[in-house]
N, CA, C, O and the ligand as a Tripos MOL2 file, in Angstrom:
@<TRIPOS>MOLECULE
protein
  261   259    66     0     0
PROTEIN
NO_CHARGES

@<TRIPOS>ATOM
      1 N           0.8880   23.4370   22.6290 N.3       1 MET1
      2 CA          1.9200   22.8770   21.7450 C.3       1 MET1
      3 C           1.7560   21.3780   21.5630 C.2       1 MET1
      4 O           1.7470   20.8620   20.4460 O.2       1 MET1
      5 N           1.6240   20.6890   22.6980 N.am      2 LYS2
      6 CA          1.5120   19.2330   22.6460 C.3       2 LYS2
      7 C           0.2730   18.7990   21.8640 C.2       2 LYS2
      8 O           0.2980   17.8420   21.0900 O.2       2 LYS2
      9 N          -0.8080   19.5400   22.0970 N.am      3 GLU3
     10 CA         -2.0690   19.2050   21.4510 C.3       3 GLU3
     11 C          -1.9560   19.3360   19.9330 C.2       3 GLU3
     12 O          -2.4370   18.4850   19.1850 O.2       3 GLU3
     13 N          -1.3230   20.3980   19.5030 N.am      4 THR4
     14 CA         -1.1610   20.6360   18.0740 C.3       4 THR4
     15 C          -0.3540   19.5020   17.4480 C.2       4 THR4
     16 O          -0.6210   19.0700   16.3270 O.2       4 THR4
     17 N           0.6210   19.0400   18.1860 N.am      5 ARG5
     18 CA          1.5010   18.0100   17.6660 C.3       5 ARG5
     19 C           0.7670   16.6880   17.4620 C.2       5 ARG5
     20 O           0.9890   15.9860   16.4760 O.2       5 ARG5
     21 N          -0.0960   16.3670   18.3960 N.am      6 THR6
     22 CA         -0.8230   15.1070   18.2750 C.3       6 THR6
     23 C          -1.8870   15.1770   17.1820 C.2       6 THR6
     24 O          -2.2260   14.1720   16.5570 O.2       6 THR6
     25 N          -2.3970   16.3620   16.9720 N.am      7 LYS7
     26 CA         -3.4490   16.5030   15.9640 C.3       7 LYS7
     27 C          -2.8700   16.5150   14.5510 C.2       7 LYS7
     28 O          -3.5190   16.0920   13.5940 O.2       7 LYS7
     29 N          -1.6650   16.9980   14.4430 N.am      8 MET8
     30 CA         -1.0430   17.0700   13.1310 C.3       8 MET8
     31 C          -0.4470   15.7150   12.7470 C.2       8 MET8
     32 O           0.4630   15.2170   13.4080 O.2       8 MET8
     33 N          -0.9550   15.1450   11.7040 N.am      9 ALA9
     34 CA         -0.4130   13.8690   11.2410 C.3       9 ALA9
     35 C           0.6950   14.1380   10.2350 C.2       9 ALA9
     36 O           0.5790   15.0060    9.3700 O.2       9 ALA9
     37 N           1.7500   13.3860   10.3690 N.am     10 LYS10
     38 CA          2.8810   13.5740    9.4620 C.3      10 LYS10
     39 C           2.6480   12.9030    8.1140 C.2      10 LYS10
     40 O           3.1330   13.3530    7.0760 O.2      10 LYS10
     41 N           1.9010   11.8280    8.1660 N.am     11 HIS11
     42 CA          1.7110   11.0570    6.9440 C.3      11 HIS11
     43 C           0.3520   11.3030    6.3010 C.2      11 HIS11
     44 O          -0.6180   11.6550    6.9730 O.2      11 HIS11
     45 N           0.3050   11.1200    5.0450 N.am     12 ILE12
     46 CA         -0.9520   11.2680    4.3250 C.3      12 ILE12
     47 C          -1.7030    9.9420    4.3750 C.2      12 ILE12
     48 O          -1.1910    8.8880    3.9970 O.2      12 ILE12
     49 N          -2.9040   10.0380    4.8450 N.am     13 HIS13
     50 CA         -3.7400    8.8450    4.9350 C.3      13 HIS13
     51 C          -4.6960    8.8140    3.7570 C.2      13 HIS13
     52 O          -5.0180    9.8430    3.1630 O.2      13 HIS13
     53 N          -5.1370    7.6190    3.4380 N.am     14 LYS14
     54 CA         -6.1010    7.4830    2.3610 C.3      14 LYS14
     55 C          -7.3930    6.8820    2.9120 C.2      14 LYS14
     56 O          -7.3830    5.8610    3.5990 O.2      14 LYS14
     57 N          -8.4890    7.5350    2.5960 N.am     15 CYS15
     58 CA         -9.7870    7.0790    3.0940 C.3      15 CYS15
     59 C         -10.1750    5.7830    2.4000 C.2      15 CYS15
     60 O         -10.0530    5.6460    1.1830 O.2      15 CYS15
     61 N         -10.6530    4.8260    3.2140 N.am     16 ILE16
     62 CA        -11.0180    3.5440    2.6150 C.3      16 ILE16
     63 C         -12.4360    3.5460    2.0700 C.2      16 ILE16
     64 O         -12.8320    2.6190    1.3620 O.2      16 ILE16
     65 N         -13.2050    4.5850    2.3960 N.am     17 SER17
     66 CA        -14.5640    4.6110    1.8530 C.3      17 SER17
     67 C         -14.7110    5.5200    0.6430 C.2      17 SER17
     68 O         -15.4760    5.2020   -0.2670 O.2      17 SER17
     69 N         -13.9930    6.6530    0.6060 N.am     18 CYS18
     70 CA        -14.1410    7.5340   -0.5590 C.3      18 CYS18
     71 C         -12.8260    7.6950   -1.3250 C.2      18 CYS18
     72 O         -12.7780    8.4140   -2.3230 O.2      18 CYS18
     73 N         -11.7610    7.0320   -0.8650 N.am     19 ASN19
     74 CA        -10.4500    7.0820   -1.5200 C.3      19 ASN19
     75 C          -9.8350    8.4740   -1.5880 C.2      19 ASN19
     76 O          -8.9730    8.7460   -2.4240 O.2      19 ASN19
     77 N         -10.2850    9.3460   -0.7020 N.am     20 ASN20
     78 CA         -9.7060   10.6710   -0.6560 C.3      20 ASN20
     79 C          -8.4890   10.6780    0.2430 C.2      20 ASN20
     80 O          -8.3920    9.8910    1.1840 O.2      20 ASN20
     81 N          -7.5710   11.5640   -0.0510 N.am     21 TYR21
     82 CA         -6.3880   11.6680    0.7930 C.3      21 TYR21
     83 C          -6.6300   12.6850    1.8930 C.2      21 TYR21
     84 O          -7.1740   13.7630    1.6550 O.2      21 TYR21
     85 N          -6.2210   12.3300    3.0850 N.am     22 THR22
     86 CA         -6.4130   13.2030    4.2260 C.3      22 THR22
     87 C          -5.2110   13.0980    5.1580 C.2      22 THR22
     88 O          -4.4710   12.1140    5.1370 O.2      22 THR22
     89 N          -5.0330   14.1260    5.9710 N.am     23 LEU23
     90 CA         -3.9030   14.1080    6.8910 C.3      23 LEU23
     91 C          -4.2760   13.4840    8.2380 C.2      23 LEU23
     92 O          -3.4110   13.2570    9.0840 O.2      23 LEU23
     93 N          -5.5250   13.2200    8.4230 N.am     24 THR24
     94 CA         -5.9690   12.6340    9.6840 C.3      24 THR24
     95 C          -6.4250   11.1940    9.4640 C.2      24 THR24
     96 O          -6.6100   10.7460    8.3320 O.2      24 THR24
     97 N          -6.6010   10.4820   10.5780 N.am     25 GLU25
     98 CA         -7.0310    9.0830   10.4540 C.3      25 GLU25
     99 C          -8.5230    8.9710   10.1950 C.2      25 GLU25
    100 O          -9.0460    7.8920    9.9180 O.2      25 GLU25
    101 N          -9.1960   10.1130   10.2920 N.am     26 GLU26
    102 CA        -10.6180   10.0890    9.9950 C.3      26 GLU26
    103 C         -10.9050   11.0660    8.8700 C.2      26 GLU26
    104 O         -10.5550   12.2440    8.9470 O.2      26 GLU26
    105 N         -11.5330   10.5720    7.8450 N.am     27 CYS27
    106 CA        -11.8170   11.3840    6.6680 C.3      27 CYS27
    107 C         -12.9770   12.3360    6.9250 C.2      27 CYS27
    108 O         -13.7450   12.1820    7.8740 O.2      27 CYS27
    109 N         -13.0720   13.3210    6.0450 N.am     28 LYS28
    110 CA        -14.1810   14.2830    6.1580 C.3      28 LYS28
    111 C         -15.5190   13.5820    5.9900 C.2      28 LYS28
    112 O         -16.5260   14.0260    6.5430 O.2      28 LYS28
    113 N         -15.5380   12.4990    5.2370 N.am     29 CYS29
    114 CA        -16.7850   11.7760    4.9870 C.3      29 CYS29
    115 C         -17.1570   10.8990    6.1740 C.2      29 CYS29
    116 O         -18.2360   10.3070    6.1960 O.2      29 CYS29
    117 N         -16.2730   10.8130    7.1580 N.am     30 GLY30
    118 CA        -16.5670    9.9970    8.3370 C.3      30 GLY30
    119 C         -15.9510    8.6190    8.2450 C.2      30 GLY30
    120 O         -16.0000    7.8400    9.1970 O.2      30 GLY30
    121 N         -15.3690    8.3220    7.0910 N.am     31 GLY31
    122 CA        -14.7350    7.0220    6.8990 C.3      31 GLY31
    123 C         -13.3700    6.9630    7.5300 C.2      31 GLY31
    124 O         -12.7930    7.9910    7.8870 O.2      31 GLY31
    125 N         -12.8560    5.7660    7.6680 N.am     32 LYS32
    126 CA        -11.5420    5.5940    8.2570 C.3      32 LYS32
    127 C         -10.4670    5.7590    7.1940 C.2      32 LYS32
    128 O         -10.5720    5.2180    6.0940 O.2      32 LYS32
    129 N          -9.4360    6.5140    7.5400 N.am     33 ALA33
    130 CA         -8.3350    6.7270    6.6060 C.3      33 ALA33
    131 C          -7.1180    5.9490    7.0790 C.2      33 ALA33
    132 O          -6.7420    6.0140    8.2490 O.2      33 ALA33
    133 N          -6.5210    5.2310    6.1800 N.am     34 ILE34
    134 CA         -5.3480    4.4160    6.5130 C.3      34 ILE34
    135 C          -4.1280    4.9060    5.7490 C.2      34 ILE34
    136 O          -4.2490    5.6570    4.7820 O.2      34 ILE34
    137 N          -2.9660    4.4790    6.1850 N.am     35 LEU35
    138 CA         -1.7430    4.8220    5.4740 C.3      35 LEU35
    139 C          -1.6310    3.9340    4.2400 C.2      35 LEU35
    140 O          -1.5910    2.7100    4.3610 O.2      35 LEU35
    141 N          -1.5810    4.5240    3.0820 N.am     36 PRO36
    142 CA         -1.4450    3.7020    1.8840 C.3      36 PRO36
    143 C          -0.0530    3.0870    1.8060 C.2      36 PRO36
    144 O           0.9050    3.6320    2.3530 O.2      36 PRO36
    145 N           0.0510    1.9830    1.1450 N.am     37 ARG37
    146 CA          1.3560    1.3360    0.9980 C.3      37 ARG37
    147 C           2.2590    2.2070    0.1430 C.2      37 ARG37
    148 O           1.8150    2.7990   -0.8410 O.2      37 ARG37
    149 N           3.5160    2.2820    0.5200 N.am     38 PRO38
    150 CA          4.4280    3.0650   -0.3130 C.3      38 PRO38
    151 C           4.5030    2.4820   -1.7250 C.2      38 PRO38
    152 O           4.4240    1.2660   -1.8960 O.2      38 PRO38
    153 N           4.6550    3.3440   -2.7390 N.am     39 PRO39
    154 CA          4.6950    2.8750   -4.1230 C.3      39 PRO39
    155 C           5.7650    1.8160   -4.3590 C.2      39 PRO39
    156 O           5.5900    0.9130   -5.1770 O.2      39 PRO39
    157 N           6.8740    1.9360   -3.6360 N.am     40 LYS40
    158 CA          7.9780    1.0070   -3.8190 C.3      40 LYS40
    159 C           7.5610   -0.4210   -3.5070 C.2      40 LYS40
    160 O           7.9990   -1.3770   -4.1480 O.2      40 LYS40
    161 N           6.6950   -0.5370   -2.4960 N.am     41 PHE41
    162 CA          6.2620   -1.8640   -2.0700 C.3      41 PHE41
    163 C           5.4820   -2.5760   -3.1790 C.2      41 PHE41
    164 O           5.7280   -3.7470   -3.4680 O.2      41 PHE41
    165 N           4.5480   -1.8610   -3.7900 N.am     42 SER42
    166 CA          3.7350   -2.4800   -4.8300 C.3      42 SER42
    167 C           4.5820   -2.8100   -6.0520 C.2      42 SER42
    168 O           4.3010   -3.7630   -6.7790 O.2      42 SER42
    169 N           5.6230   -2.0100   -6.2670 N.am     43 LEU43
    170 CA          6.5130   -2.2640   -7.3950 C.3      43 LEU43
    171 C           7.2770   -3.5750   -7.1700 C.2      43 LEU43
    172 O           7.4170   -4.3980   -8.0740 O.2      43 LEU43
    173 N           7.7620   -3.7380   -5.9440 N.am     44 ASP44
    174 CA          8.4500   -4.9800   -5.5860 C.3      44 ASP44
    175 C           7.5250   -6.1700   -5.7430 C.2      44 ASP44
    176 O           7.9160   -7.2380   -6.2160 O.2      44 ASP44
    177 N           6.2960   -5.9530   -5.3340 N.am     45 ASP45
    178 CA          5.3010   -6.9990   -5.4100 C.3      45 ASP45
    179 C           5.0840   -7.4500   -6.8530 C.2      45 ASP45
    180 O           4.9590   -8.6390   -7.1450 O.2      45 ASP45
    181 N           5.0450   -6.4650   -7.7370 N.am     46 LYS46
    182 CA          4.8260   -6.7360   -9.1500 C.3      46 LYS46
    183 C           5.9930   -7.5550   -9.7140 C.2      46 LYS46
    184 O           5.8000   -8.5130  -10.4630 O.2      46 LYS46
    185 N           7.1740   -7.1600   -9.3410 N.am     47 TYR47
    186 CA          8.3610   -7.8770   -9.8250 C.3      47 TYR47
    187 C           8.4350   -9.2800   -9.2350 C.2      47 TYR47
    188 O           8.8710  -10.2220   -9.8970 O.2      47 TYR47
    189 N           8.0050   -9.4080   -7.9820 N.am     48 ALA48
    190 CA          8.0250  -10.7150   -7.3360 C.3      48 ALA48
    191 C           7.0860  -11.6630   -8.0710 C.2      48 ALA48
    192 O           7.3960  -12.8400   -8.2560 O.2      48 ALA48
    193 N           5.9500  -11.1460   -8.4820 N.am     49 GLY49
    194 CA          4.9830  -11.9590   -9.2100 C.3      49 GLY49
    195 C           5.5440  -12.3790  -10.5520 C.2      49 GLY49
    196 O           5.3540  -13.5120  -10.9930 O.2      49 GLY49
    197 N           6.2300  -11.4610  -11.1910 N.am     50 LEU50
    198 CA          6.8380  -11.7300  -12.4920 C.3      50 LEU50
    199 C           7.9420  -12.7690  -12.3520 C.2      50 LEU50
    200 O           8.0650  -13.6860  -13.1650 O.2      50 LEU50
    201 N           8.7410  -12.6060  -11.3020 N.am     51 ARG51
    202 CA          9.8340  -13.5540  -11.0520 C.3      51 ARG51
    203 C           9.2970  -14.9540  -10.8280 C.2      51 ARG51
    204 O           9.8490  -15.9380  -11.3180 O.2      51 ARG51
    205 N           8.1940  -15.0220  -10.0670 N.am     52 ARG52
    206 CA          7.5820  -16.3160   -9.7870 C.3      52 ARG52
    207 C           7.1340  -16.9900  -11.0780 C.2      52 ARG52
    208 O           7.3000  -18.1970  -11.2580 O.2      52 ARG52
    209 N           6.5620  -16.1830  -11.9710 N.am     53 LYS53
    210 CA          6.0510  -16.7020  -13.2350 C.3      53 LYS53
    211 C           7.2000  -17.2360  -14.0880 C.2      53 LYS53
    212 O           7.1150  -18.3120  -14.6800 O.2      53 LYS53
    213 N           8.2700  -16.4540  -14.1320 N.am     54 VAL54
    214 CA          9.4370  -16.8400  -14.9210 C.3      54 VAL54
    215 C          10.0360  -18.1340  -14.3800 C.2      54 VAL54
    216 O          10.4150  -19.0260  -15.1390 O.2      54 VAL54
    217 N          10.1150  -18.2190  -13.0500 N.am     55 ARG55
    218 CA         10.7060  -19.4010  -12.4300 C.3      55 ARG55
    219 C           9.8420  -20.6340  -12.6910 C.2      55 ARG55
    220 O          10.3560  -21.7320  -12.9040 O.2      55 ARG55
    221 N           8.5490  -20.4400  -12.6700 N.am     56 LYS56
    222 CA          7.6340  -21.5530  -12.9040 C.3      56 LYS56
    223 C           7.7910  -22.0760  -14.3350 C.2      56 LYS56
    224 O           7.7880  -23.2810  -14.5870 O.2      56 LYS56
    225 N           7.9270  -21.1240  -15.2570 N.am     57 GLU57
    226 CA          8.0920  -21.5070  -16.6620 C.3      57 GLU57
    227 C           9.4060  -22.2370  -16.8690 C.2      57 GLU57
    228 O           9.4870  -23.1800  -17.6550 O.2      57 GLU57
    229 N          10.4430  -21.7920  -16.1520 N.am     58 ALA58
    230 CA         11.7560  -22.4290  -16.2480 C.3      58 ALA58
    231 C          11.6880  -23.8570  -15.7080 C.2      58 ALA58
    232 O          12.3050  -24.7680  -16.2600 O.2      58 ALA58
    233 N          10.9490  -24.0390  -14.6490 N.am     59 LEU59
    234 CA         10.8020  -25.3640  -14.0640 C.3      59 LEU59
    235 C          10.0140  -26.2900  -14.9840 C.2      59 LEU59
    236 O          10.2970  -27.4840  -15.0840 O.2      59 LEU59
    237 N           9.0260  -25.7130  -15.6490 N.am     60 GLN60
    238 CA          8.2310  -26.5170  -16.5630 C.3      60 GLN60
    239 C           9.0660  -26.9710  -17.7500 C.2      60 GLN60
    240 O           8.8890  -28.0770  -18.2600 O.2      60 GLN60
    241 N           9.9740  -26.1130  -18.1820 N.am     61 LYS61
    242 CA         10.8570  -26.4700  -19.2970 C.3      61 LYS61
    243 C          11.7680  -27.6290  -18.9250 C.2      61 LYS61
    244 O          12.0860  -28.4890  -19.7460 O.2      61 LYS61
    245 N          12.1830  -27.6250  -17.6420 N.am     62 LYS62
    246 CA         13.0540  -28.6940  -17.1780 C.3      62 LYS62
    247 C          12.2770  -29.9680  -16.8800 C.2      62 LYS62
    248 O          12.8470  -31.0370  -16.6600 O.2      62 LYS62
    249 N          10.9700  -29.8180  -16.8810 N.am     63 GLY63
    250 CA         10.1190  -30.9740  -16.5900 C.3      63 GLY63
    251 C          10.0520  -31.3290  -15.1350 C.2      63 GLY63
    252 O           9.8310  -32.4850  -14.7710 O.2      63 GLY63
    253 N          10.2440  -30.3310  -14.2990 N.am     64 LEU64
    254 CA         10.2100  -30.5830  -12.8590 C.3      64 LEU64
    255 C           8.8380  -30.3490  -12.2530 C.2      64 LEU64
    256 O           8.6070  -30.6490  -11.0810 O.2      64 LEU64
    257 N           7.9330  -29.8150  -13.0530 N.am     65 VAL65
    258 CA          6.5970  -29.5390  -12.5190 C.3      65 VAL65
    259 C           5.6060  -30.5760  -13.0620 C.2      65 VAL65
    260 O           4.4200  -30.5270  -12.7360 O.2      65 VAL65
    261 ZN        -13.6570    9.6620    2.9640 Zn       66 ZN66
@<TRIPOS>BOND
     1     1     2 1
     2     2     3 1
     3     3     4 2
     4     3     5 am
     5     5     6 1
     6     6     7 1
     7     7     8 2
     8     7     9 am
     9     9    10 1
    10    10    11 1
    11    11    12 2
    12    11    13 am
    13    13    14 1
    14    14    15 1
    15    15    16 2
    16    15    17 am
    17    17    18 1
    18    18    19 1
    19    19    20 2
    20    19    21 am
    21    21    22 1
    22    22    23 1
    23    23    24 2
    24    23    25 am
    25    25    26 1
    26    26    27 1
    27    27    28 2
    28    27    29 am
    29    29    30 1
    30    30    31 1
    31    31    32 2
    32    31    33 am
    33    33    34 1
    34    34    35 1
    35    35    36 2
    36    35    37 am
    37    37    38 1
    38    38    39 1
    39    39    40 2
    40    39    41 am
    41    41    42 1
    42    42    43 1
    43    43    44 2
    44    43    45 am
    45    45    46 1
    46    46    47 1
    47    47    48 2
    48    47    49 am
    49    49    50 1
    50    50    51 1
    51    51    52 2
    52    51    53 am
    53    53    54 1
    54    54    55 1
    55    55    56 2
    56    55    57 am
    57    57    58 1
    58    58    59 1
    59    59    60 2
    60    59    61 am
    61    61    62 1
    62    62    63 1
    63    63    64 2
    64    63    65 am
    65    65    66 1
    66    66    67 1
    67    67    68 2
    68    67    69 am
    69    69    70 1
    70    70    71 1
    71    71    72 2
    72    71    73 am
    73    73    74 1
    74    74    75 1
    75    75    76 2
    76    75    77 am
    77    77    78 1
    78    78    79 1
    79    79    80 2
    80    79    81 am
    81    81    82 1
    82    82    83 1
    83    83    84 2
    84    83    85 am
    85    85    86 1
    86    86    87 1
    87    87    88 2
    88    87    89 am
    89    89    90 1
    90    90    91 1
    91    91    92 2
    92    91    93 am
    93    93    94 1
    94    94    95 1
    95    95    96 2
    96    95    97 am
    97    97    98 1
    98    98    99 1
    99    99   100 2
   100    99   101 am
   101   101   102 1
   102   102   103 1
   103   103   104 2
   104   103   105 am
   105   105   106 1
   106   106   107 1
   107   107   108 2
   108   107   109 am
   109   109   110 1
   110   110   111 1
   111   111   112 2
   112   111   113 am
   113   113   114 1
   114   114   115 1
   115   115   116 2
   116   115   117 am
   117   117   118 1
   118   118   119 1
   119   119   120 2
   120   119   121 am
   121   121   122 1
   122   122   123 1
   123   123   124 2
   124   123   125 am
   125   125   126 1
   126   126   127 1
   127   127   128 2
   128   127   129 am
   129   129   130 1
   130   130   131 1
   131   131   132 2
   132   131   133 am
   133   133   134 1
   134   134   135 1
   135   135   136 2
   136   135   137 am
   137   137   138 1
   138   138   139 1
   139   139   140 2
   140   139   141 am
   141   141   142 1
   142   142   143 1
   143   143   144 2
   144   143   145 am
   145   145   146 1
   146   146   147 1
   147   147   148 2
   148   147   149 am
   149   149   150 1
   150   150   151 1
   151   151   152 2
   152   151   153 am
   153   153   154 1
   154   154   155 1
   155   155   156 2
   156   155   157 am
   157   157   158 1
   158   158   159 1
   159   159   160 2
   160   159   161 am
   161   161   162 1
   162   162   163 1
   163   163   164 2
   164   163   165 am
   165   165   166 1
   166   166   167 1
   167   167   168 2
   168   167   169 am
   169   169   170 1
   170   170   171 1
   171   171   172 2
   172   171   173 am
   173   173   174 1
   174   174   175 1
   175   175   176 2
   176   175   177 am
   177   177   178 1
   178   178   179 1
   179   179   180 2
   180   179   181 am
   181   181   182 1
   182   182   183 1
   183   183   184 2
   184   183   185 am
   185   185   186 1
   186   186   187 1
   187   187   188 2
   188   187   189 am
   189   189   190 1
   190   190   191 1
   191   191   192 2
   192   191   193 am
   193   193   194 1
   194   194   195 1
   195   195   196 2
   196   195   197 am
   197   197   198 1
   198   198   199 1
   199   199   200 2
   200   199   201 am
   201   201   202 1
   202   202   203 1
   203   203   204 2
   204   203   205 am
   205   205   206 1
   206   206   207 1
   207   207   208 2
   208   207   209 am
   209   209   210 1
   210   210   211 1
   211   211   212 2
   212   211   213 am
   213   213   214 1
   214   214   215 1
   215   215   216 2
   216   215   217 am
   217   217   218 1
   218   218   219 1
   219   219   220 2
   220   219   221 am
   221   221   222 1
   222   222   223 1
   223   223   224 2
   224   223   225 am
   225   225   226 1
   226   226   227 1
   227   227   228 2
   228   227   229 am
   229   229   230 1
   230   230   231 1
   231   231   232 2
   232   231   233 am
   233   233   234 1
   234   234   235 1
   235   235   236 2
   236   235   237 am
   237   237   238 1
   238   238   239 1
   239   239   240 2
   240   239   241 am
   241   241   242 1
   242   242   243 1
   243   243   244 2
   244   243   245 am
   245   245   246 1
   246   246   247 1
   247   247   248 2
   248   247   249 am
   249   249   250 1
   250   250   251 1
   251   251   252 2
   252   251   253 am
   253   253   254 1
   254   254   255 1
   255   255   256 2
   256   255   257 am
   257   257   258 1
   258   258   259 1
   259   259   260 2
@<TRIPOS>SUBSTRUCTURE
     1 MET1         2 RESIDUE 1 A MET
     2 LYS2         6 RESIDUE 1 A LYS
     3 GLU3        10 RESIDUE 1 A GLU
     4 THR4        14 RESIDUE 1 A THR
     5 ARG5        18 RESIDUE 1 A ARG
     6 THR6        22 RESIDUE 1 A THR
     7 LYS7        26 RESIDUE 1 A LYS
     8 MET8        30 RESIDUE 1 A MET
     9 ALA9        34 RESIDUE 1 A ALA
    10 LYS10       38 RESIDUE 1 A LYS
    11 HIS11       42 RESIDUE 1 A HIS
    12 ILE12       46 RESIDUE 1 A ILE
    13 HIS13       50 RESIDUE 1 A HIS
    14 LYS14       54 RESIDUE 1 A LYS
    15 CYS15       58 RESIDUE 1 A CYS
    16 ILE16       62 RESIDUE 1 A ILE
    17 SER17       66 RESIDUE 1 A SER
    18 CYS18       70 RESIDUE 1 A CYS
    19 ASN19       74 RESIDUE 1 A ASN
    20 ASN20       78 RESIDUE 1 A ASN
    21 TYR21       82 RESIDUE 1 A TYR
    22 THR22       86 RESIDUE 1 A THR
    23 LEU23       90 RESIDUE 1 A LEU
    24 THR24       94 RESIDUE 1 A THR
    25 GLU25       98 RESIDUE 1 A GLU
    26 GLU26      102 RESIDUE 1 A GLU
    27 CYS27      106 RESIDUE 1 A CYS
    28 LYS28      110 RESIDUE 1 A LYS
    29 CYS29      114 RESIDUE 1 A CYS
    30 GLY30      118 RESIDUE 1 A GLY
    31 GLY31      122 RESIDUE 1 A GLY
    32 LYS32      126 RESIDUE 1 A LYS
    33 ALA33      130 RESIDUE 1 A ALA
    34 ILE34      134 RESIDUE 1 A ILE
    35 LEU35      138 RESIDUE 1 A LEU
    36 PRO36      142 RESIDUE 1 A PRO
    37 ARG37      146 RESIDUE 1 A ARG
    38 PRO38      150 RESIDUE 1 A PRO
    39 PRO39      154 RESIDUE 1 A PRO
    40 LYS40      158 RESIDUE 1 A LYS
    41 PHE41      162 RESIDUE 1 A PHE
    42 SER42      166 RESIDUE 1 A SER
    43 LEU43      170 RESIDUE 1 A LEU
    44 ASP44      174 RESIDUE 1 A ASP
    45 ASP45      178 RESIDUE 1 A ASP
    46 LYS46      182 RESIDUE 1 A LYS
    47 TYR47      186 RESIDUE 1 A TYR
    48 ALA48      190 RESIDUE 1 A ALA
    49 GLY49      194 RESIDUE 1 A GLY
    50 LEU50      198 RESIDUE 1 A LEU
    51 ARG51      202 RESIDUE 1 A ARG
    52 ARG52      206 RESIDUE 1 A ARG
    53 LYS53      210 RESIDUE 1 A LYS
    54 VAL54      214 RESIDUE 1 A VAL
    55 ARG55      218 RESIDUE 1 A ARG
    56 LYS56      222 RESIDUE 1 A LYS
    57 GLU57      226 RESIDUE 1 A GLU
    58 ALA58      230 RESIDUE 1 A ALA
    59 LEU59      234 RESIDUE 1 A LEU
    60 GLN60      238 RESIDUE 1 A GLN
    61 LYS61      242 RESIDUE 1 A LYS
    62 LYS62      246 RESIDUE 1 A LYS
    63 GLY63      250 RESIDUE 1 A GLY
    64 LEU64      254 RESIDUE 1 A LEU
    65 VAL65      258 RESIDUE 1 A VAL
    66 ZN66       261 GROUP 0 **** ****
């Protein structure tokens, strides 16, 4: 029982060498599989970049840059 539990990964990993999704930390190709960032994180990142751009433009309009 214990062995099965440790072997079964709960999260889907993504291989960094072939970009395949796998349930283990080691891909079938022998490459290392990592946990991909949740989609929400990259979305926040995108908005943060946009916000930064908007703020920079606002500062330039005020002549503070
Ligand atoms: Zn792979």
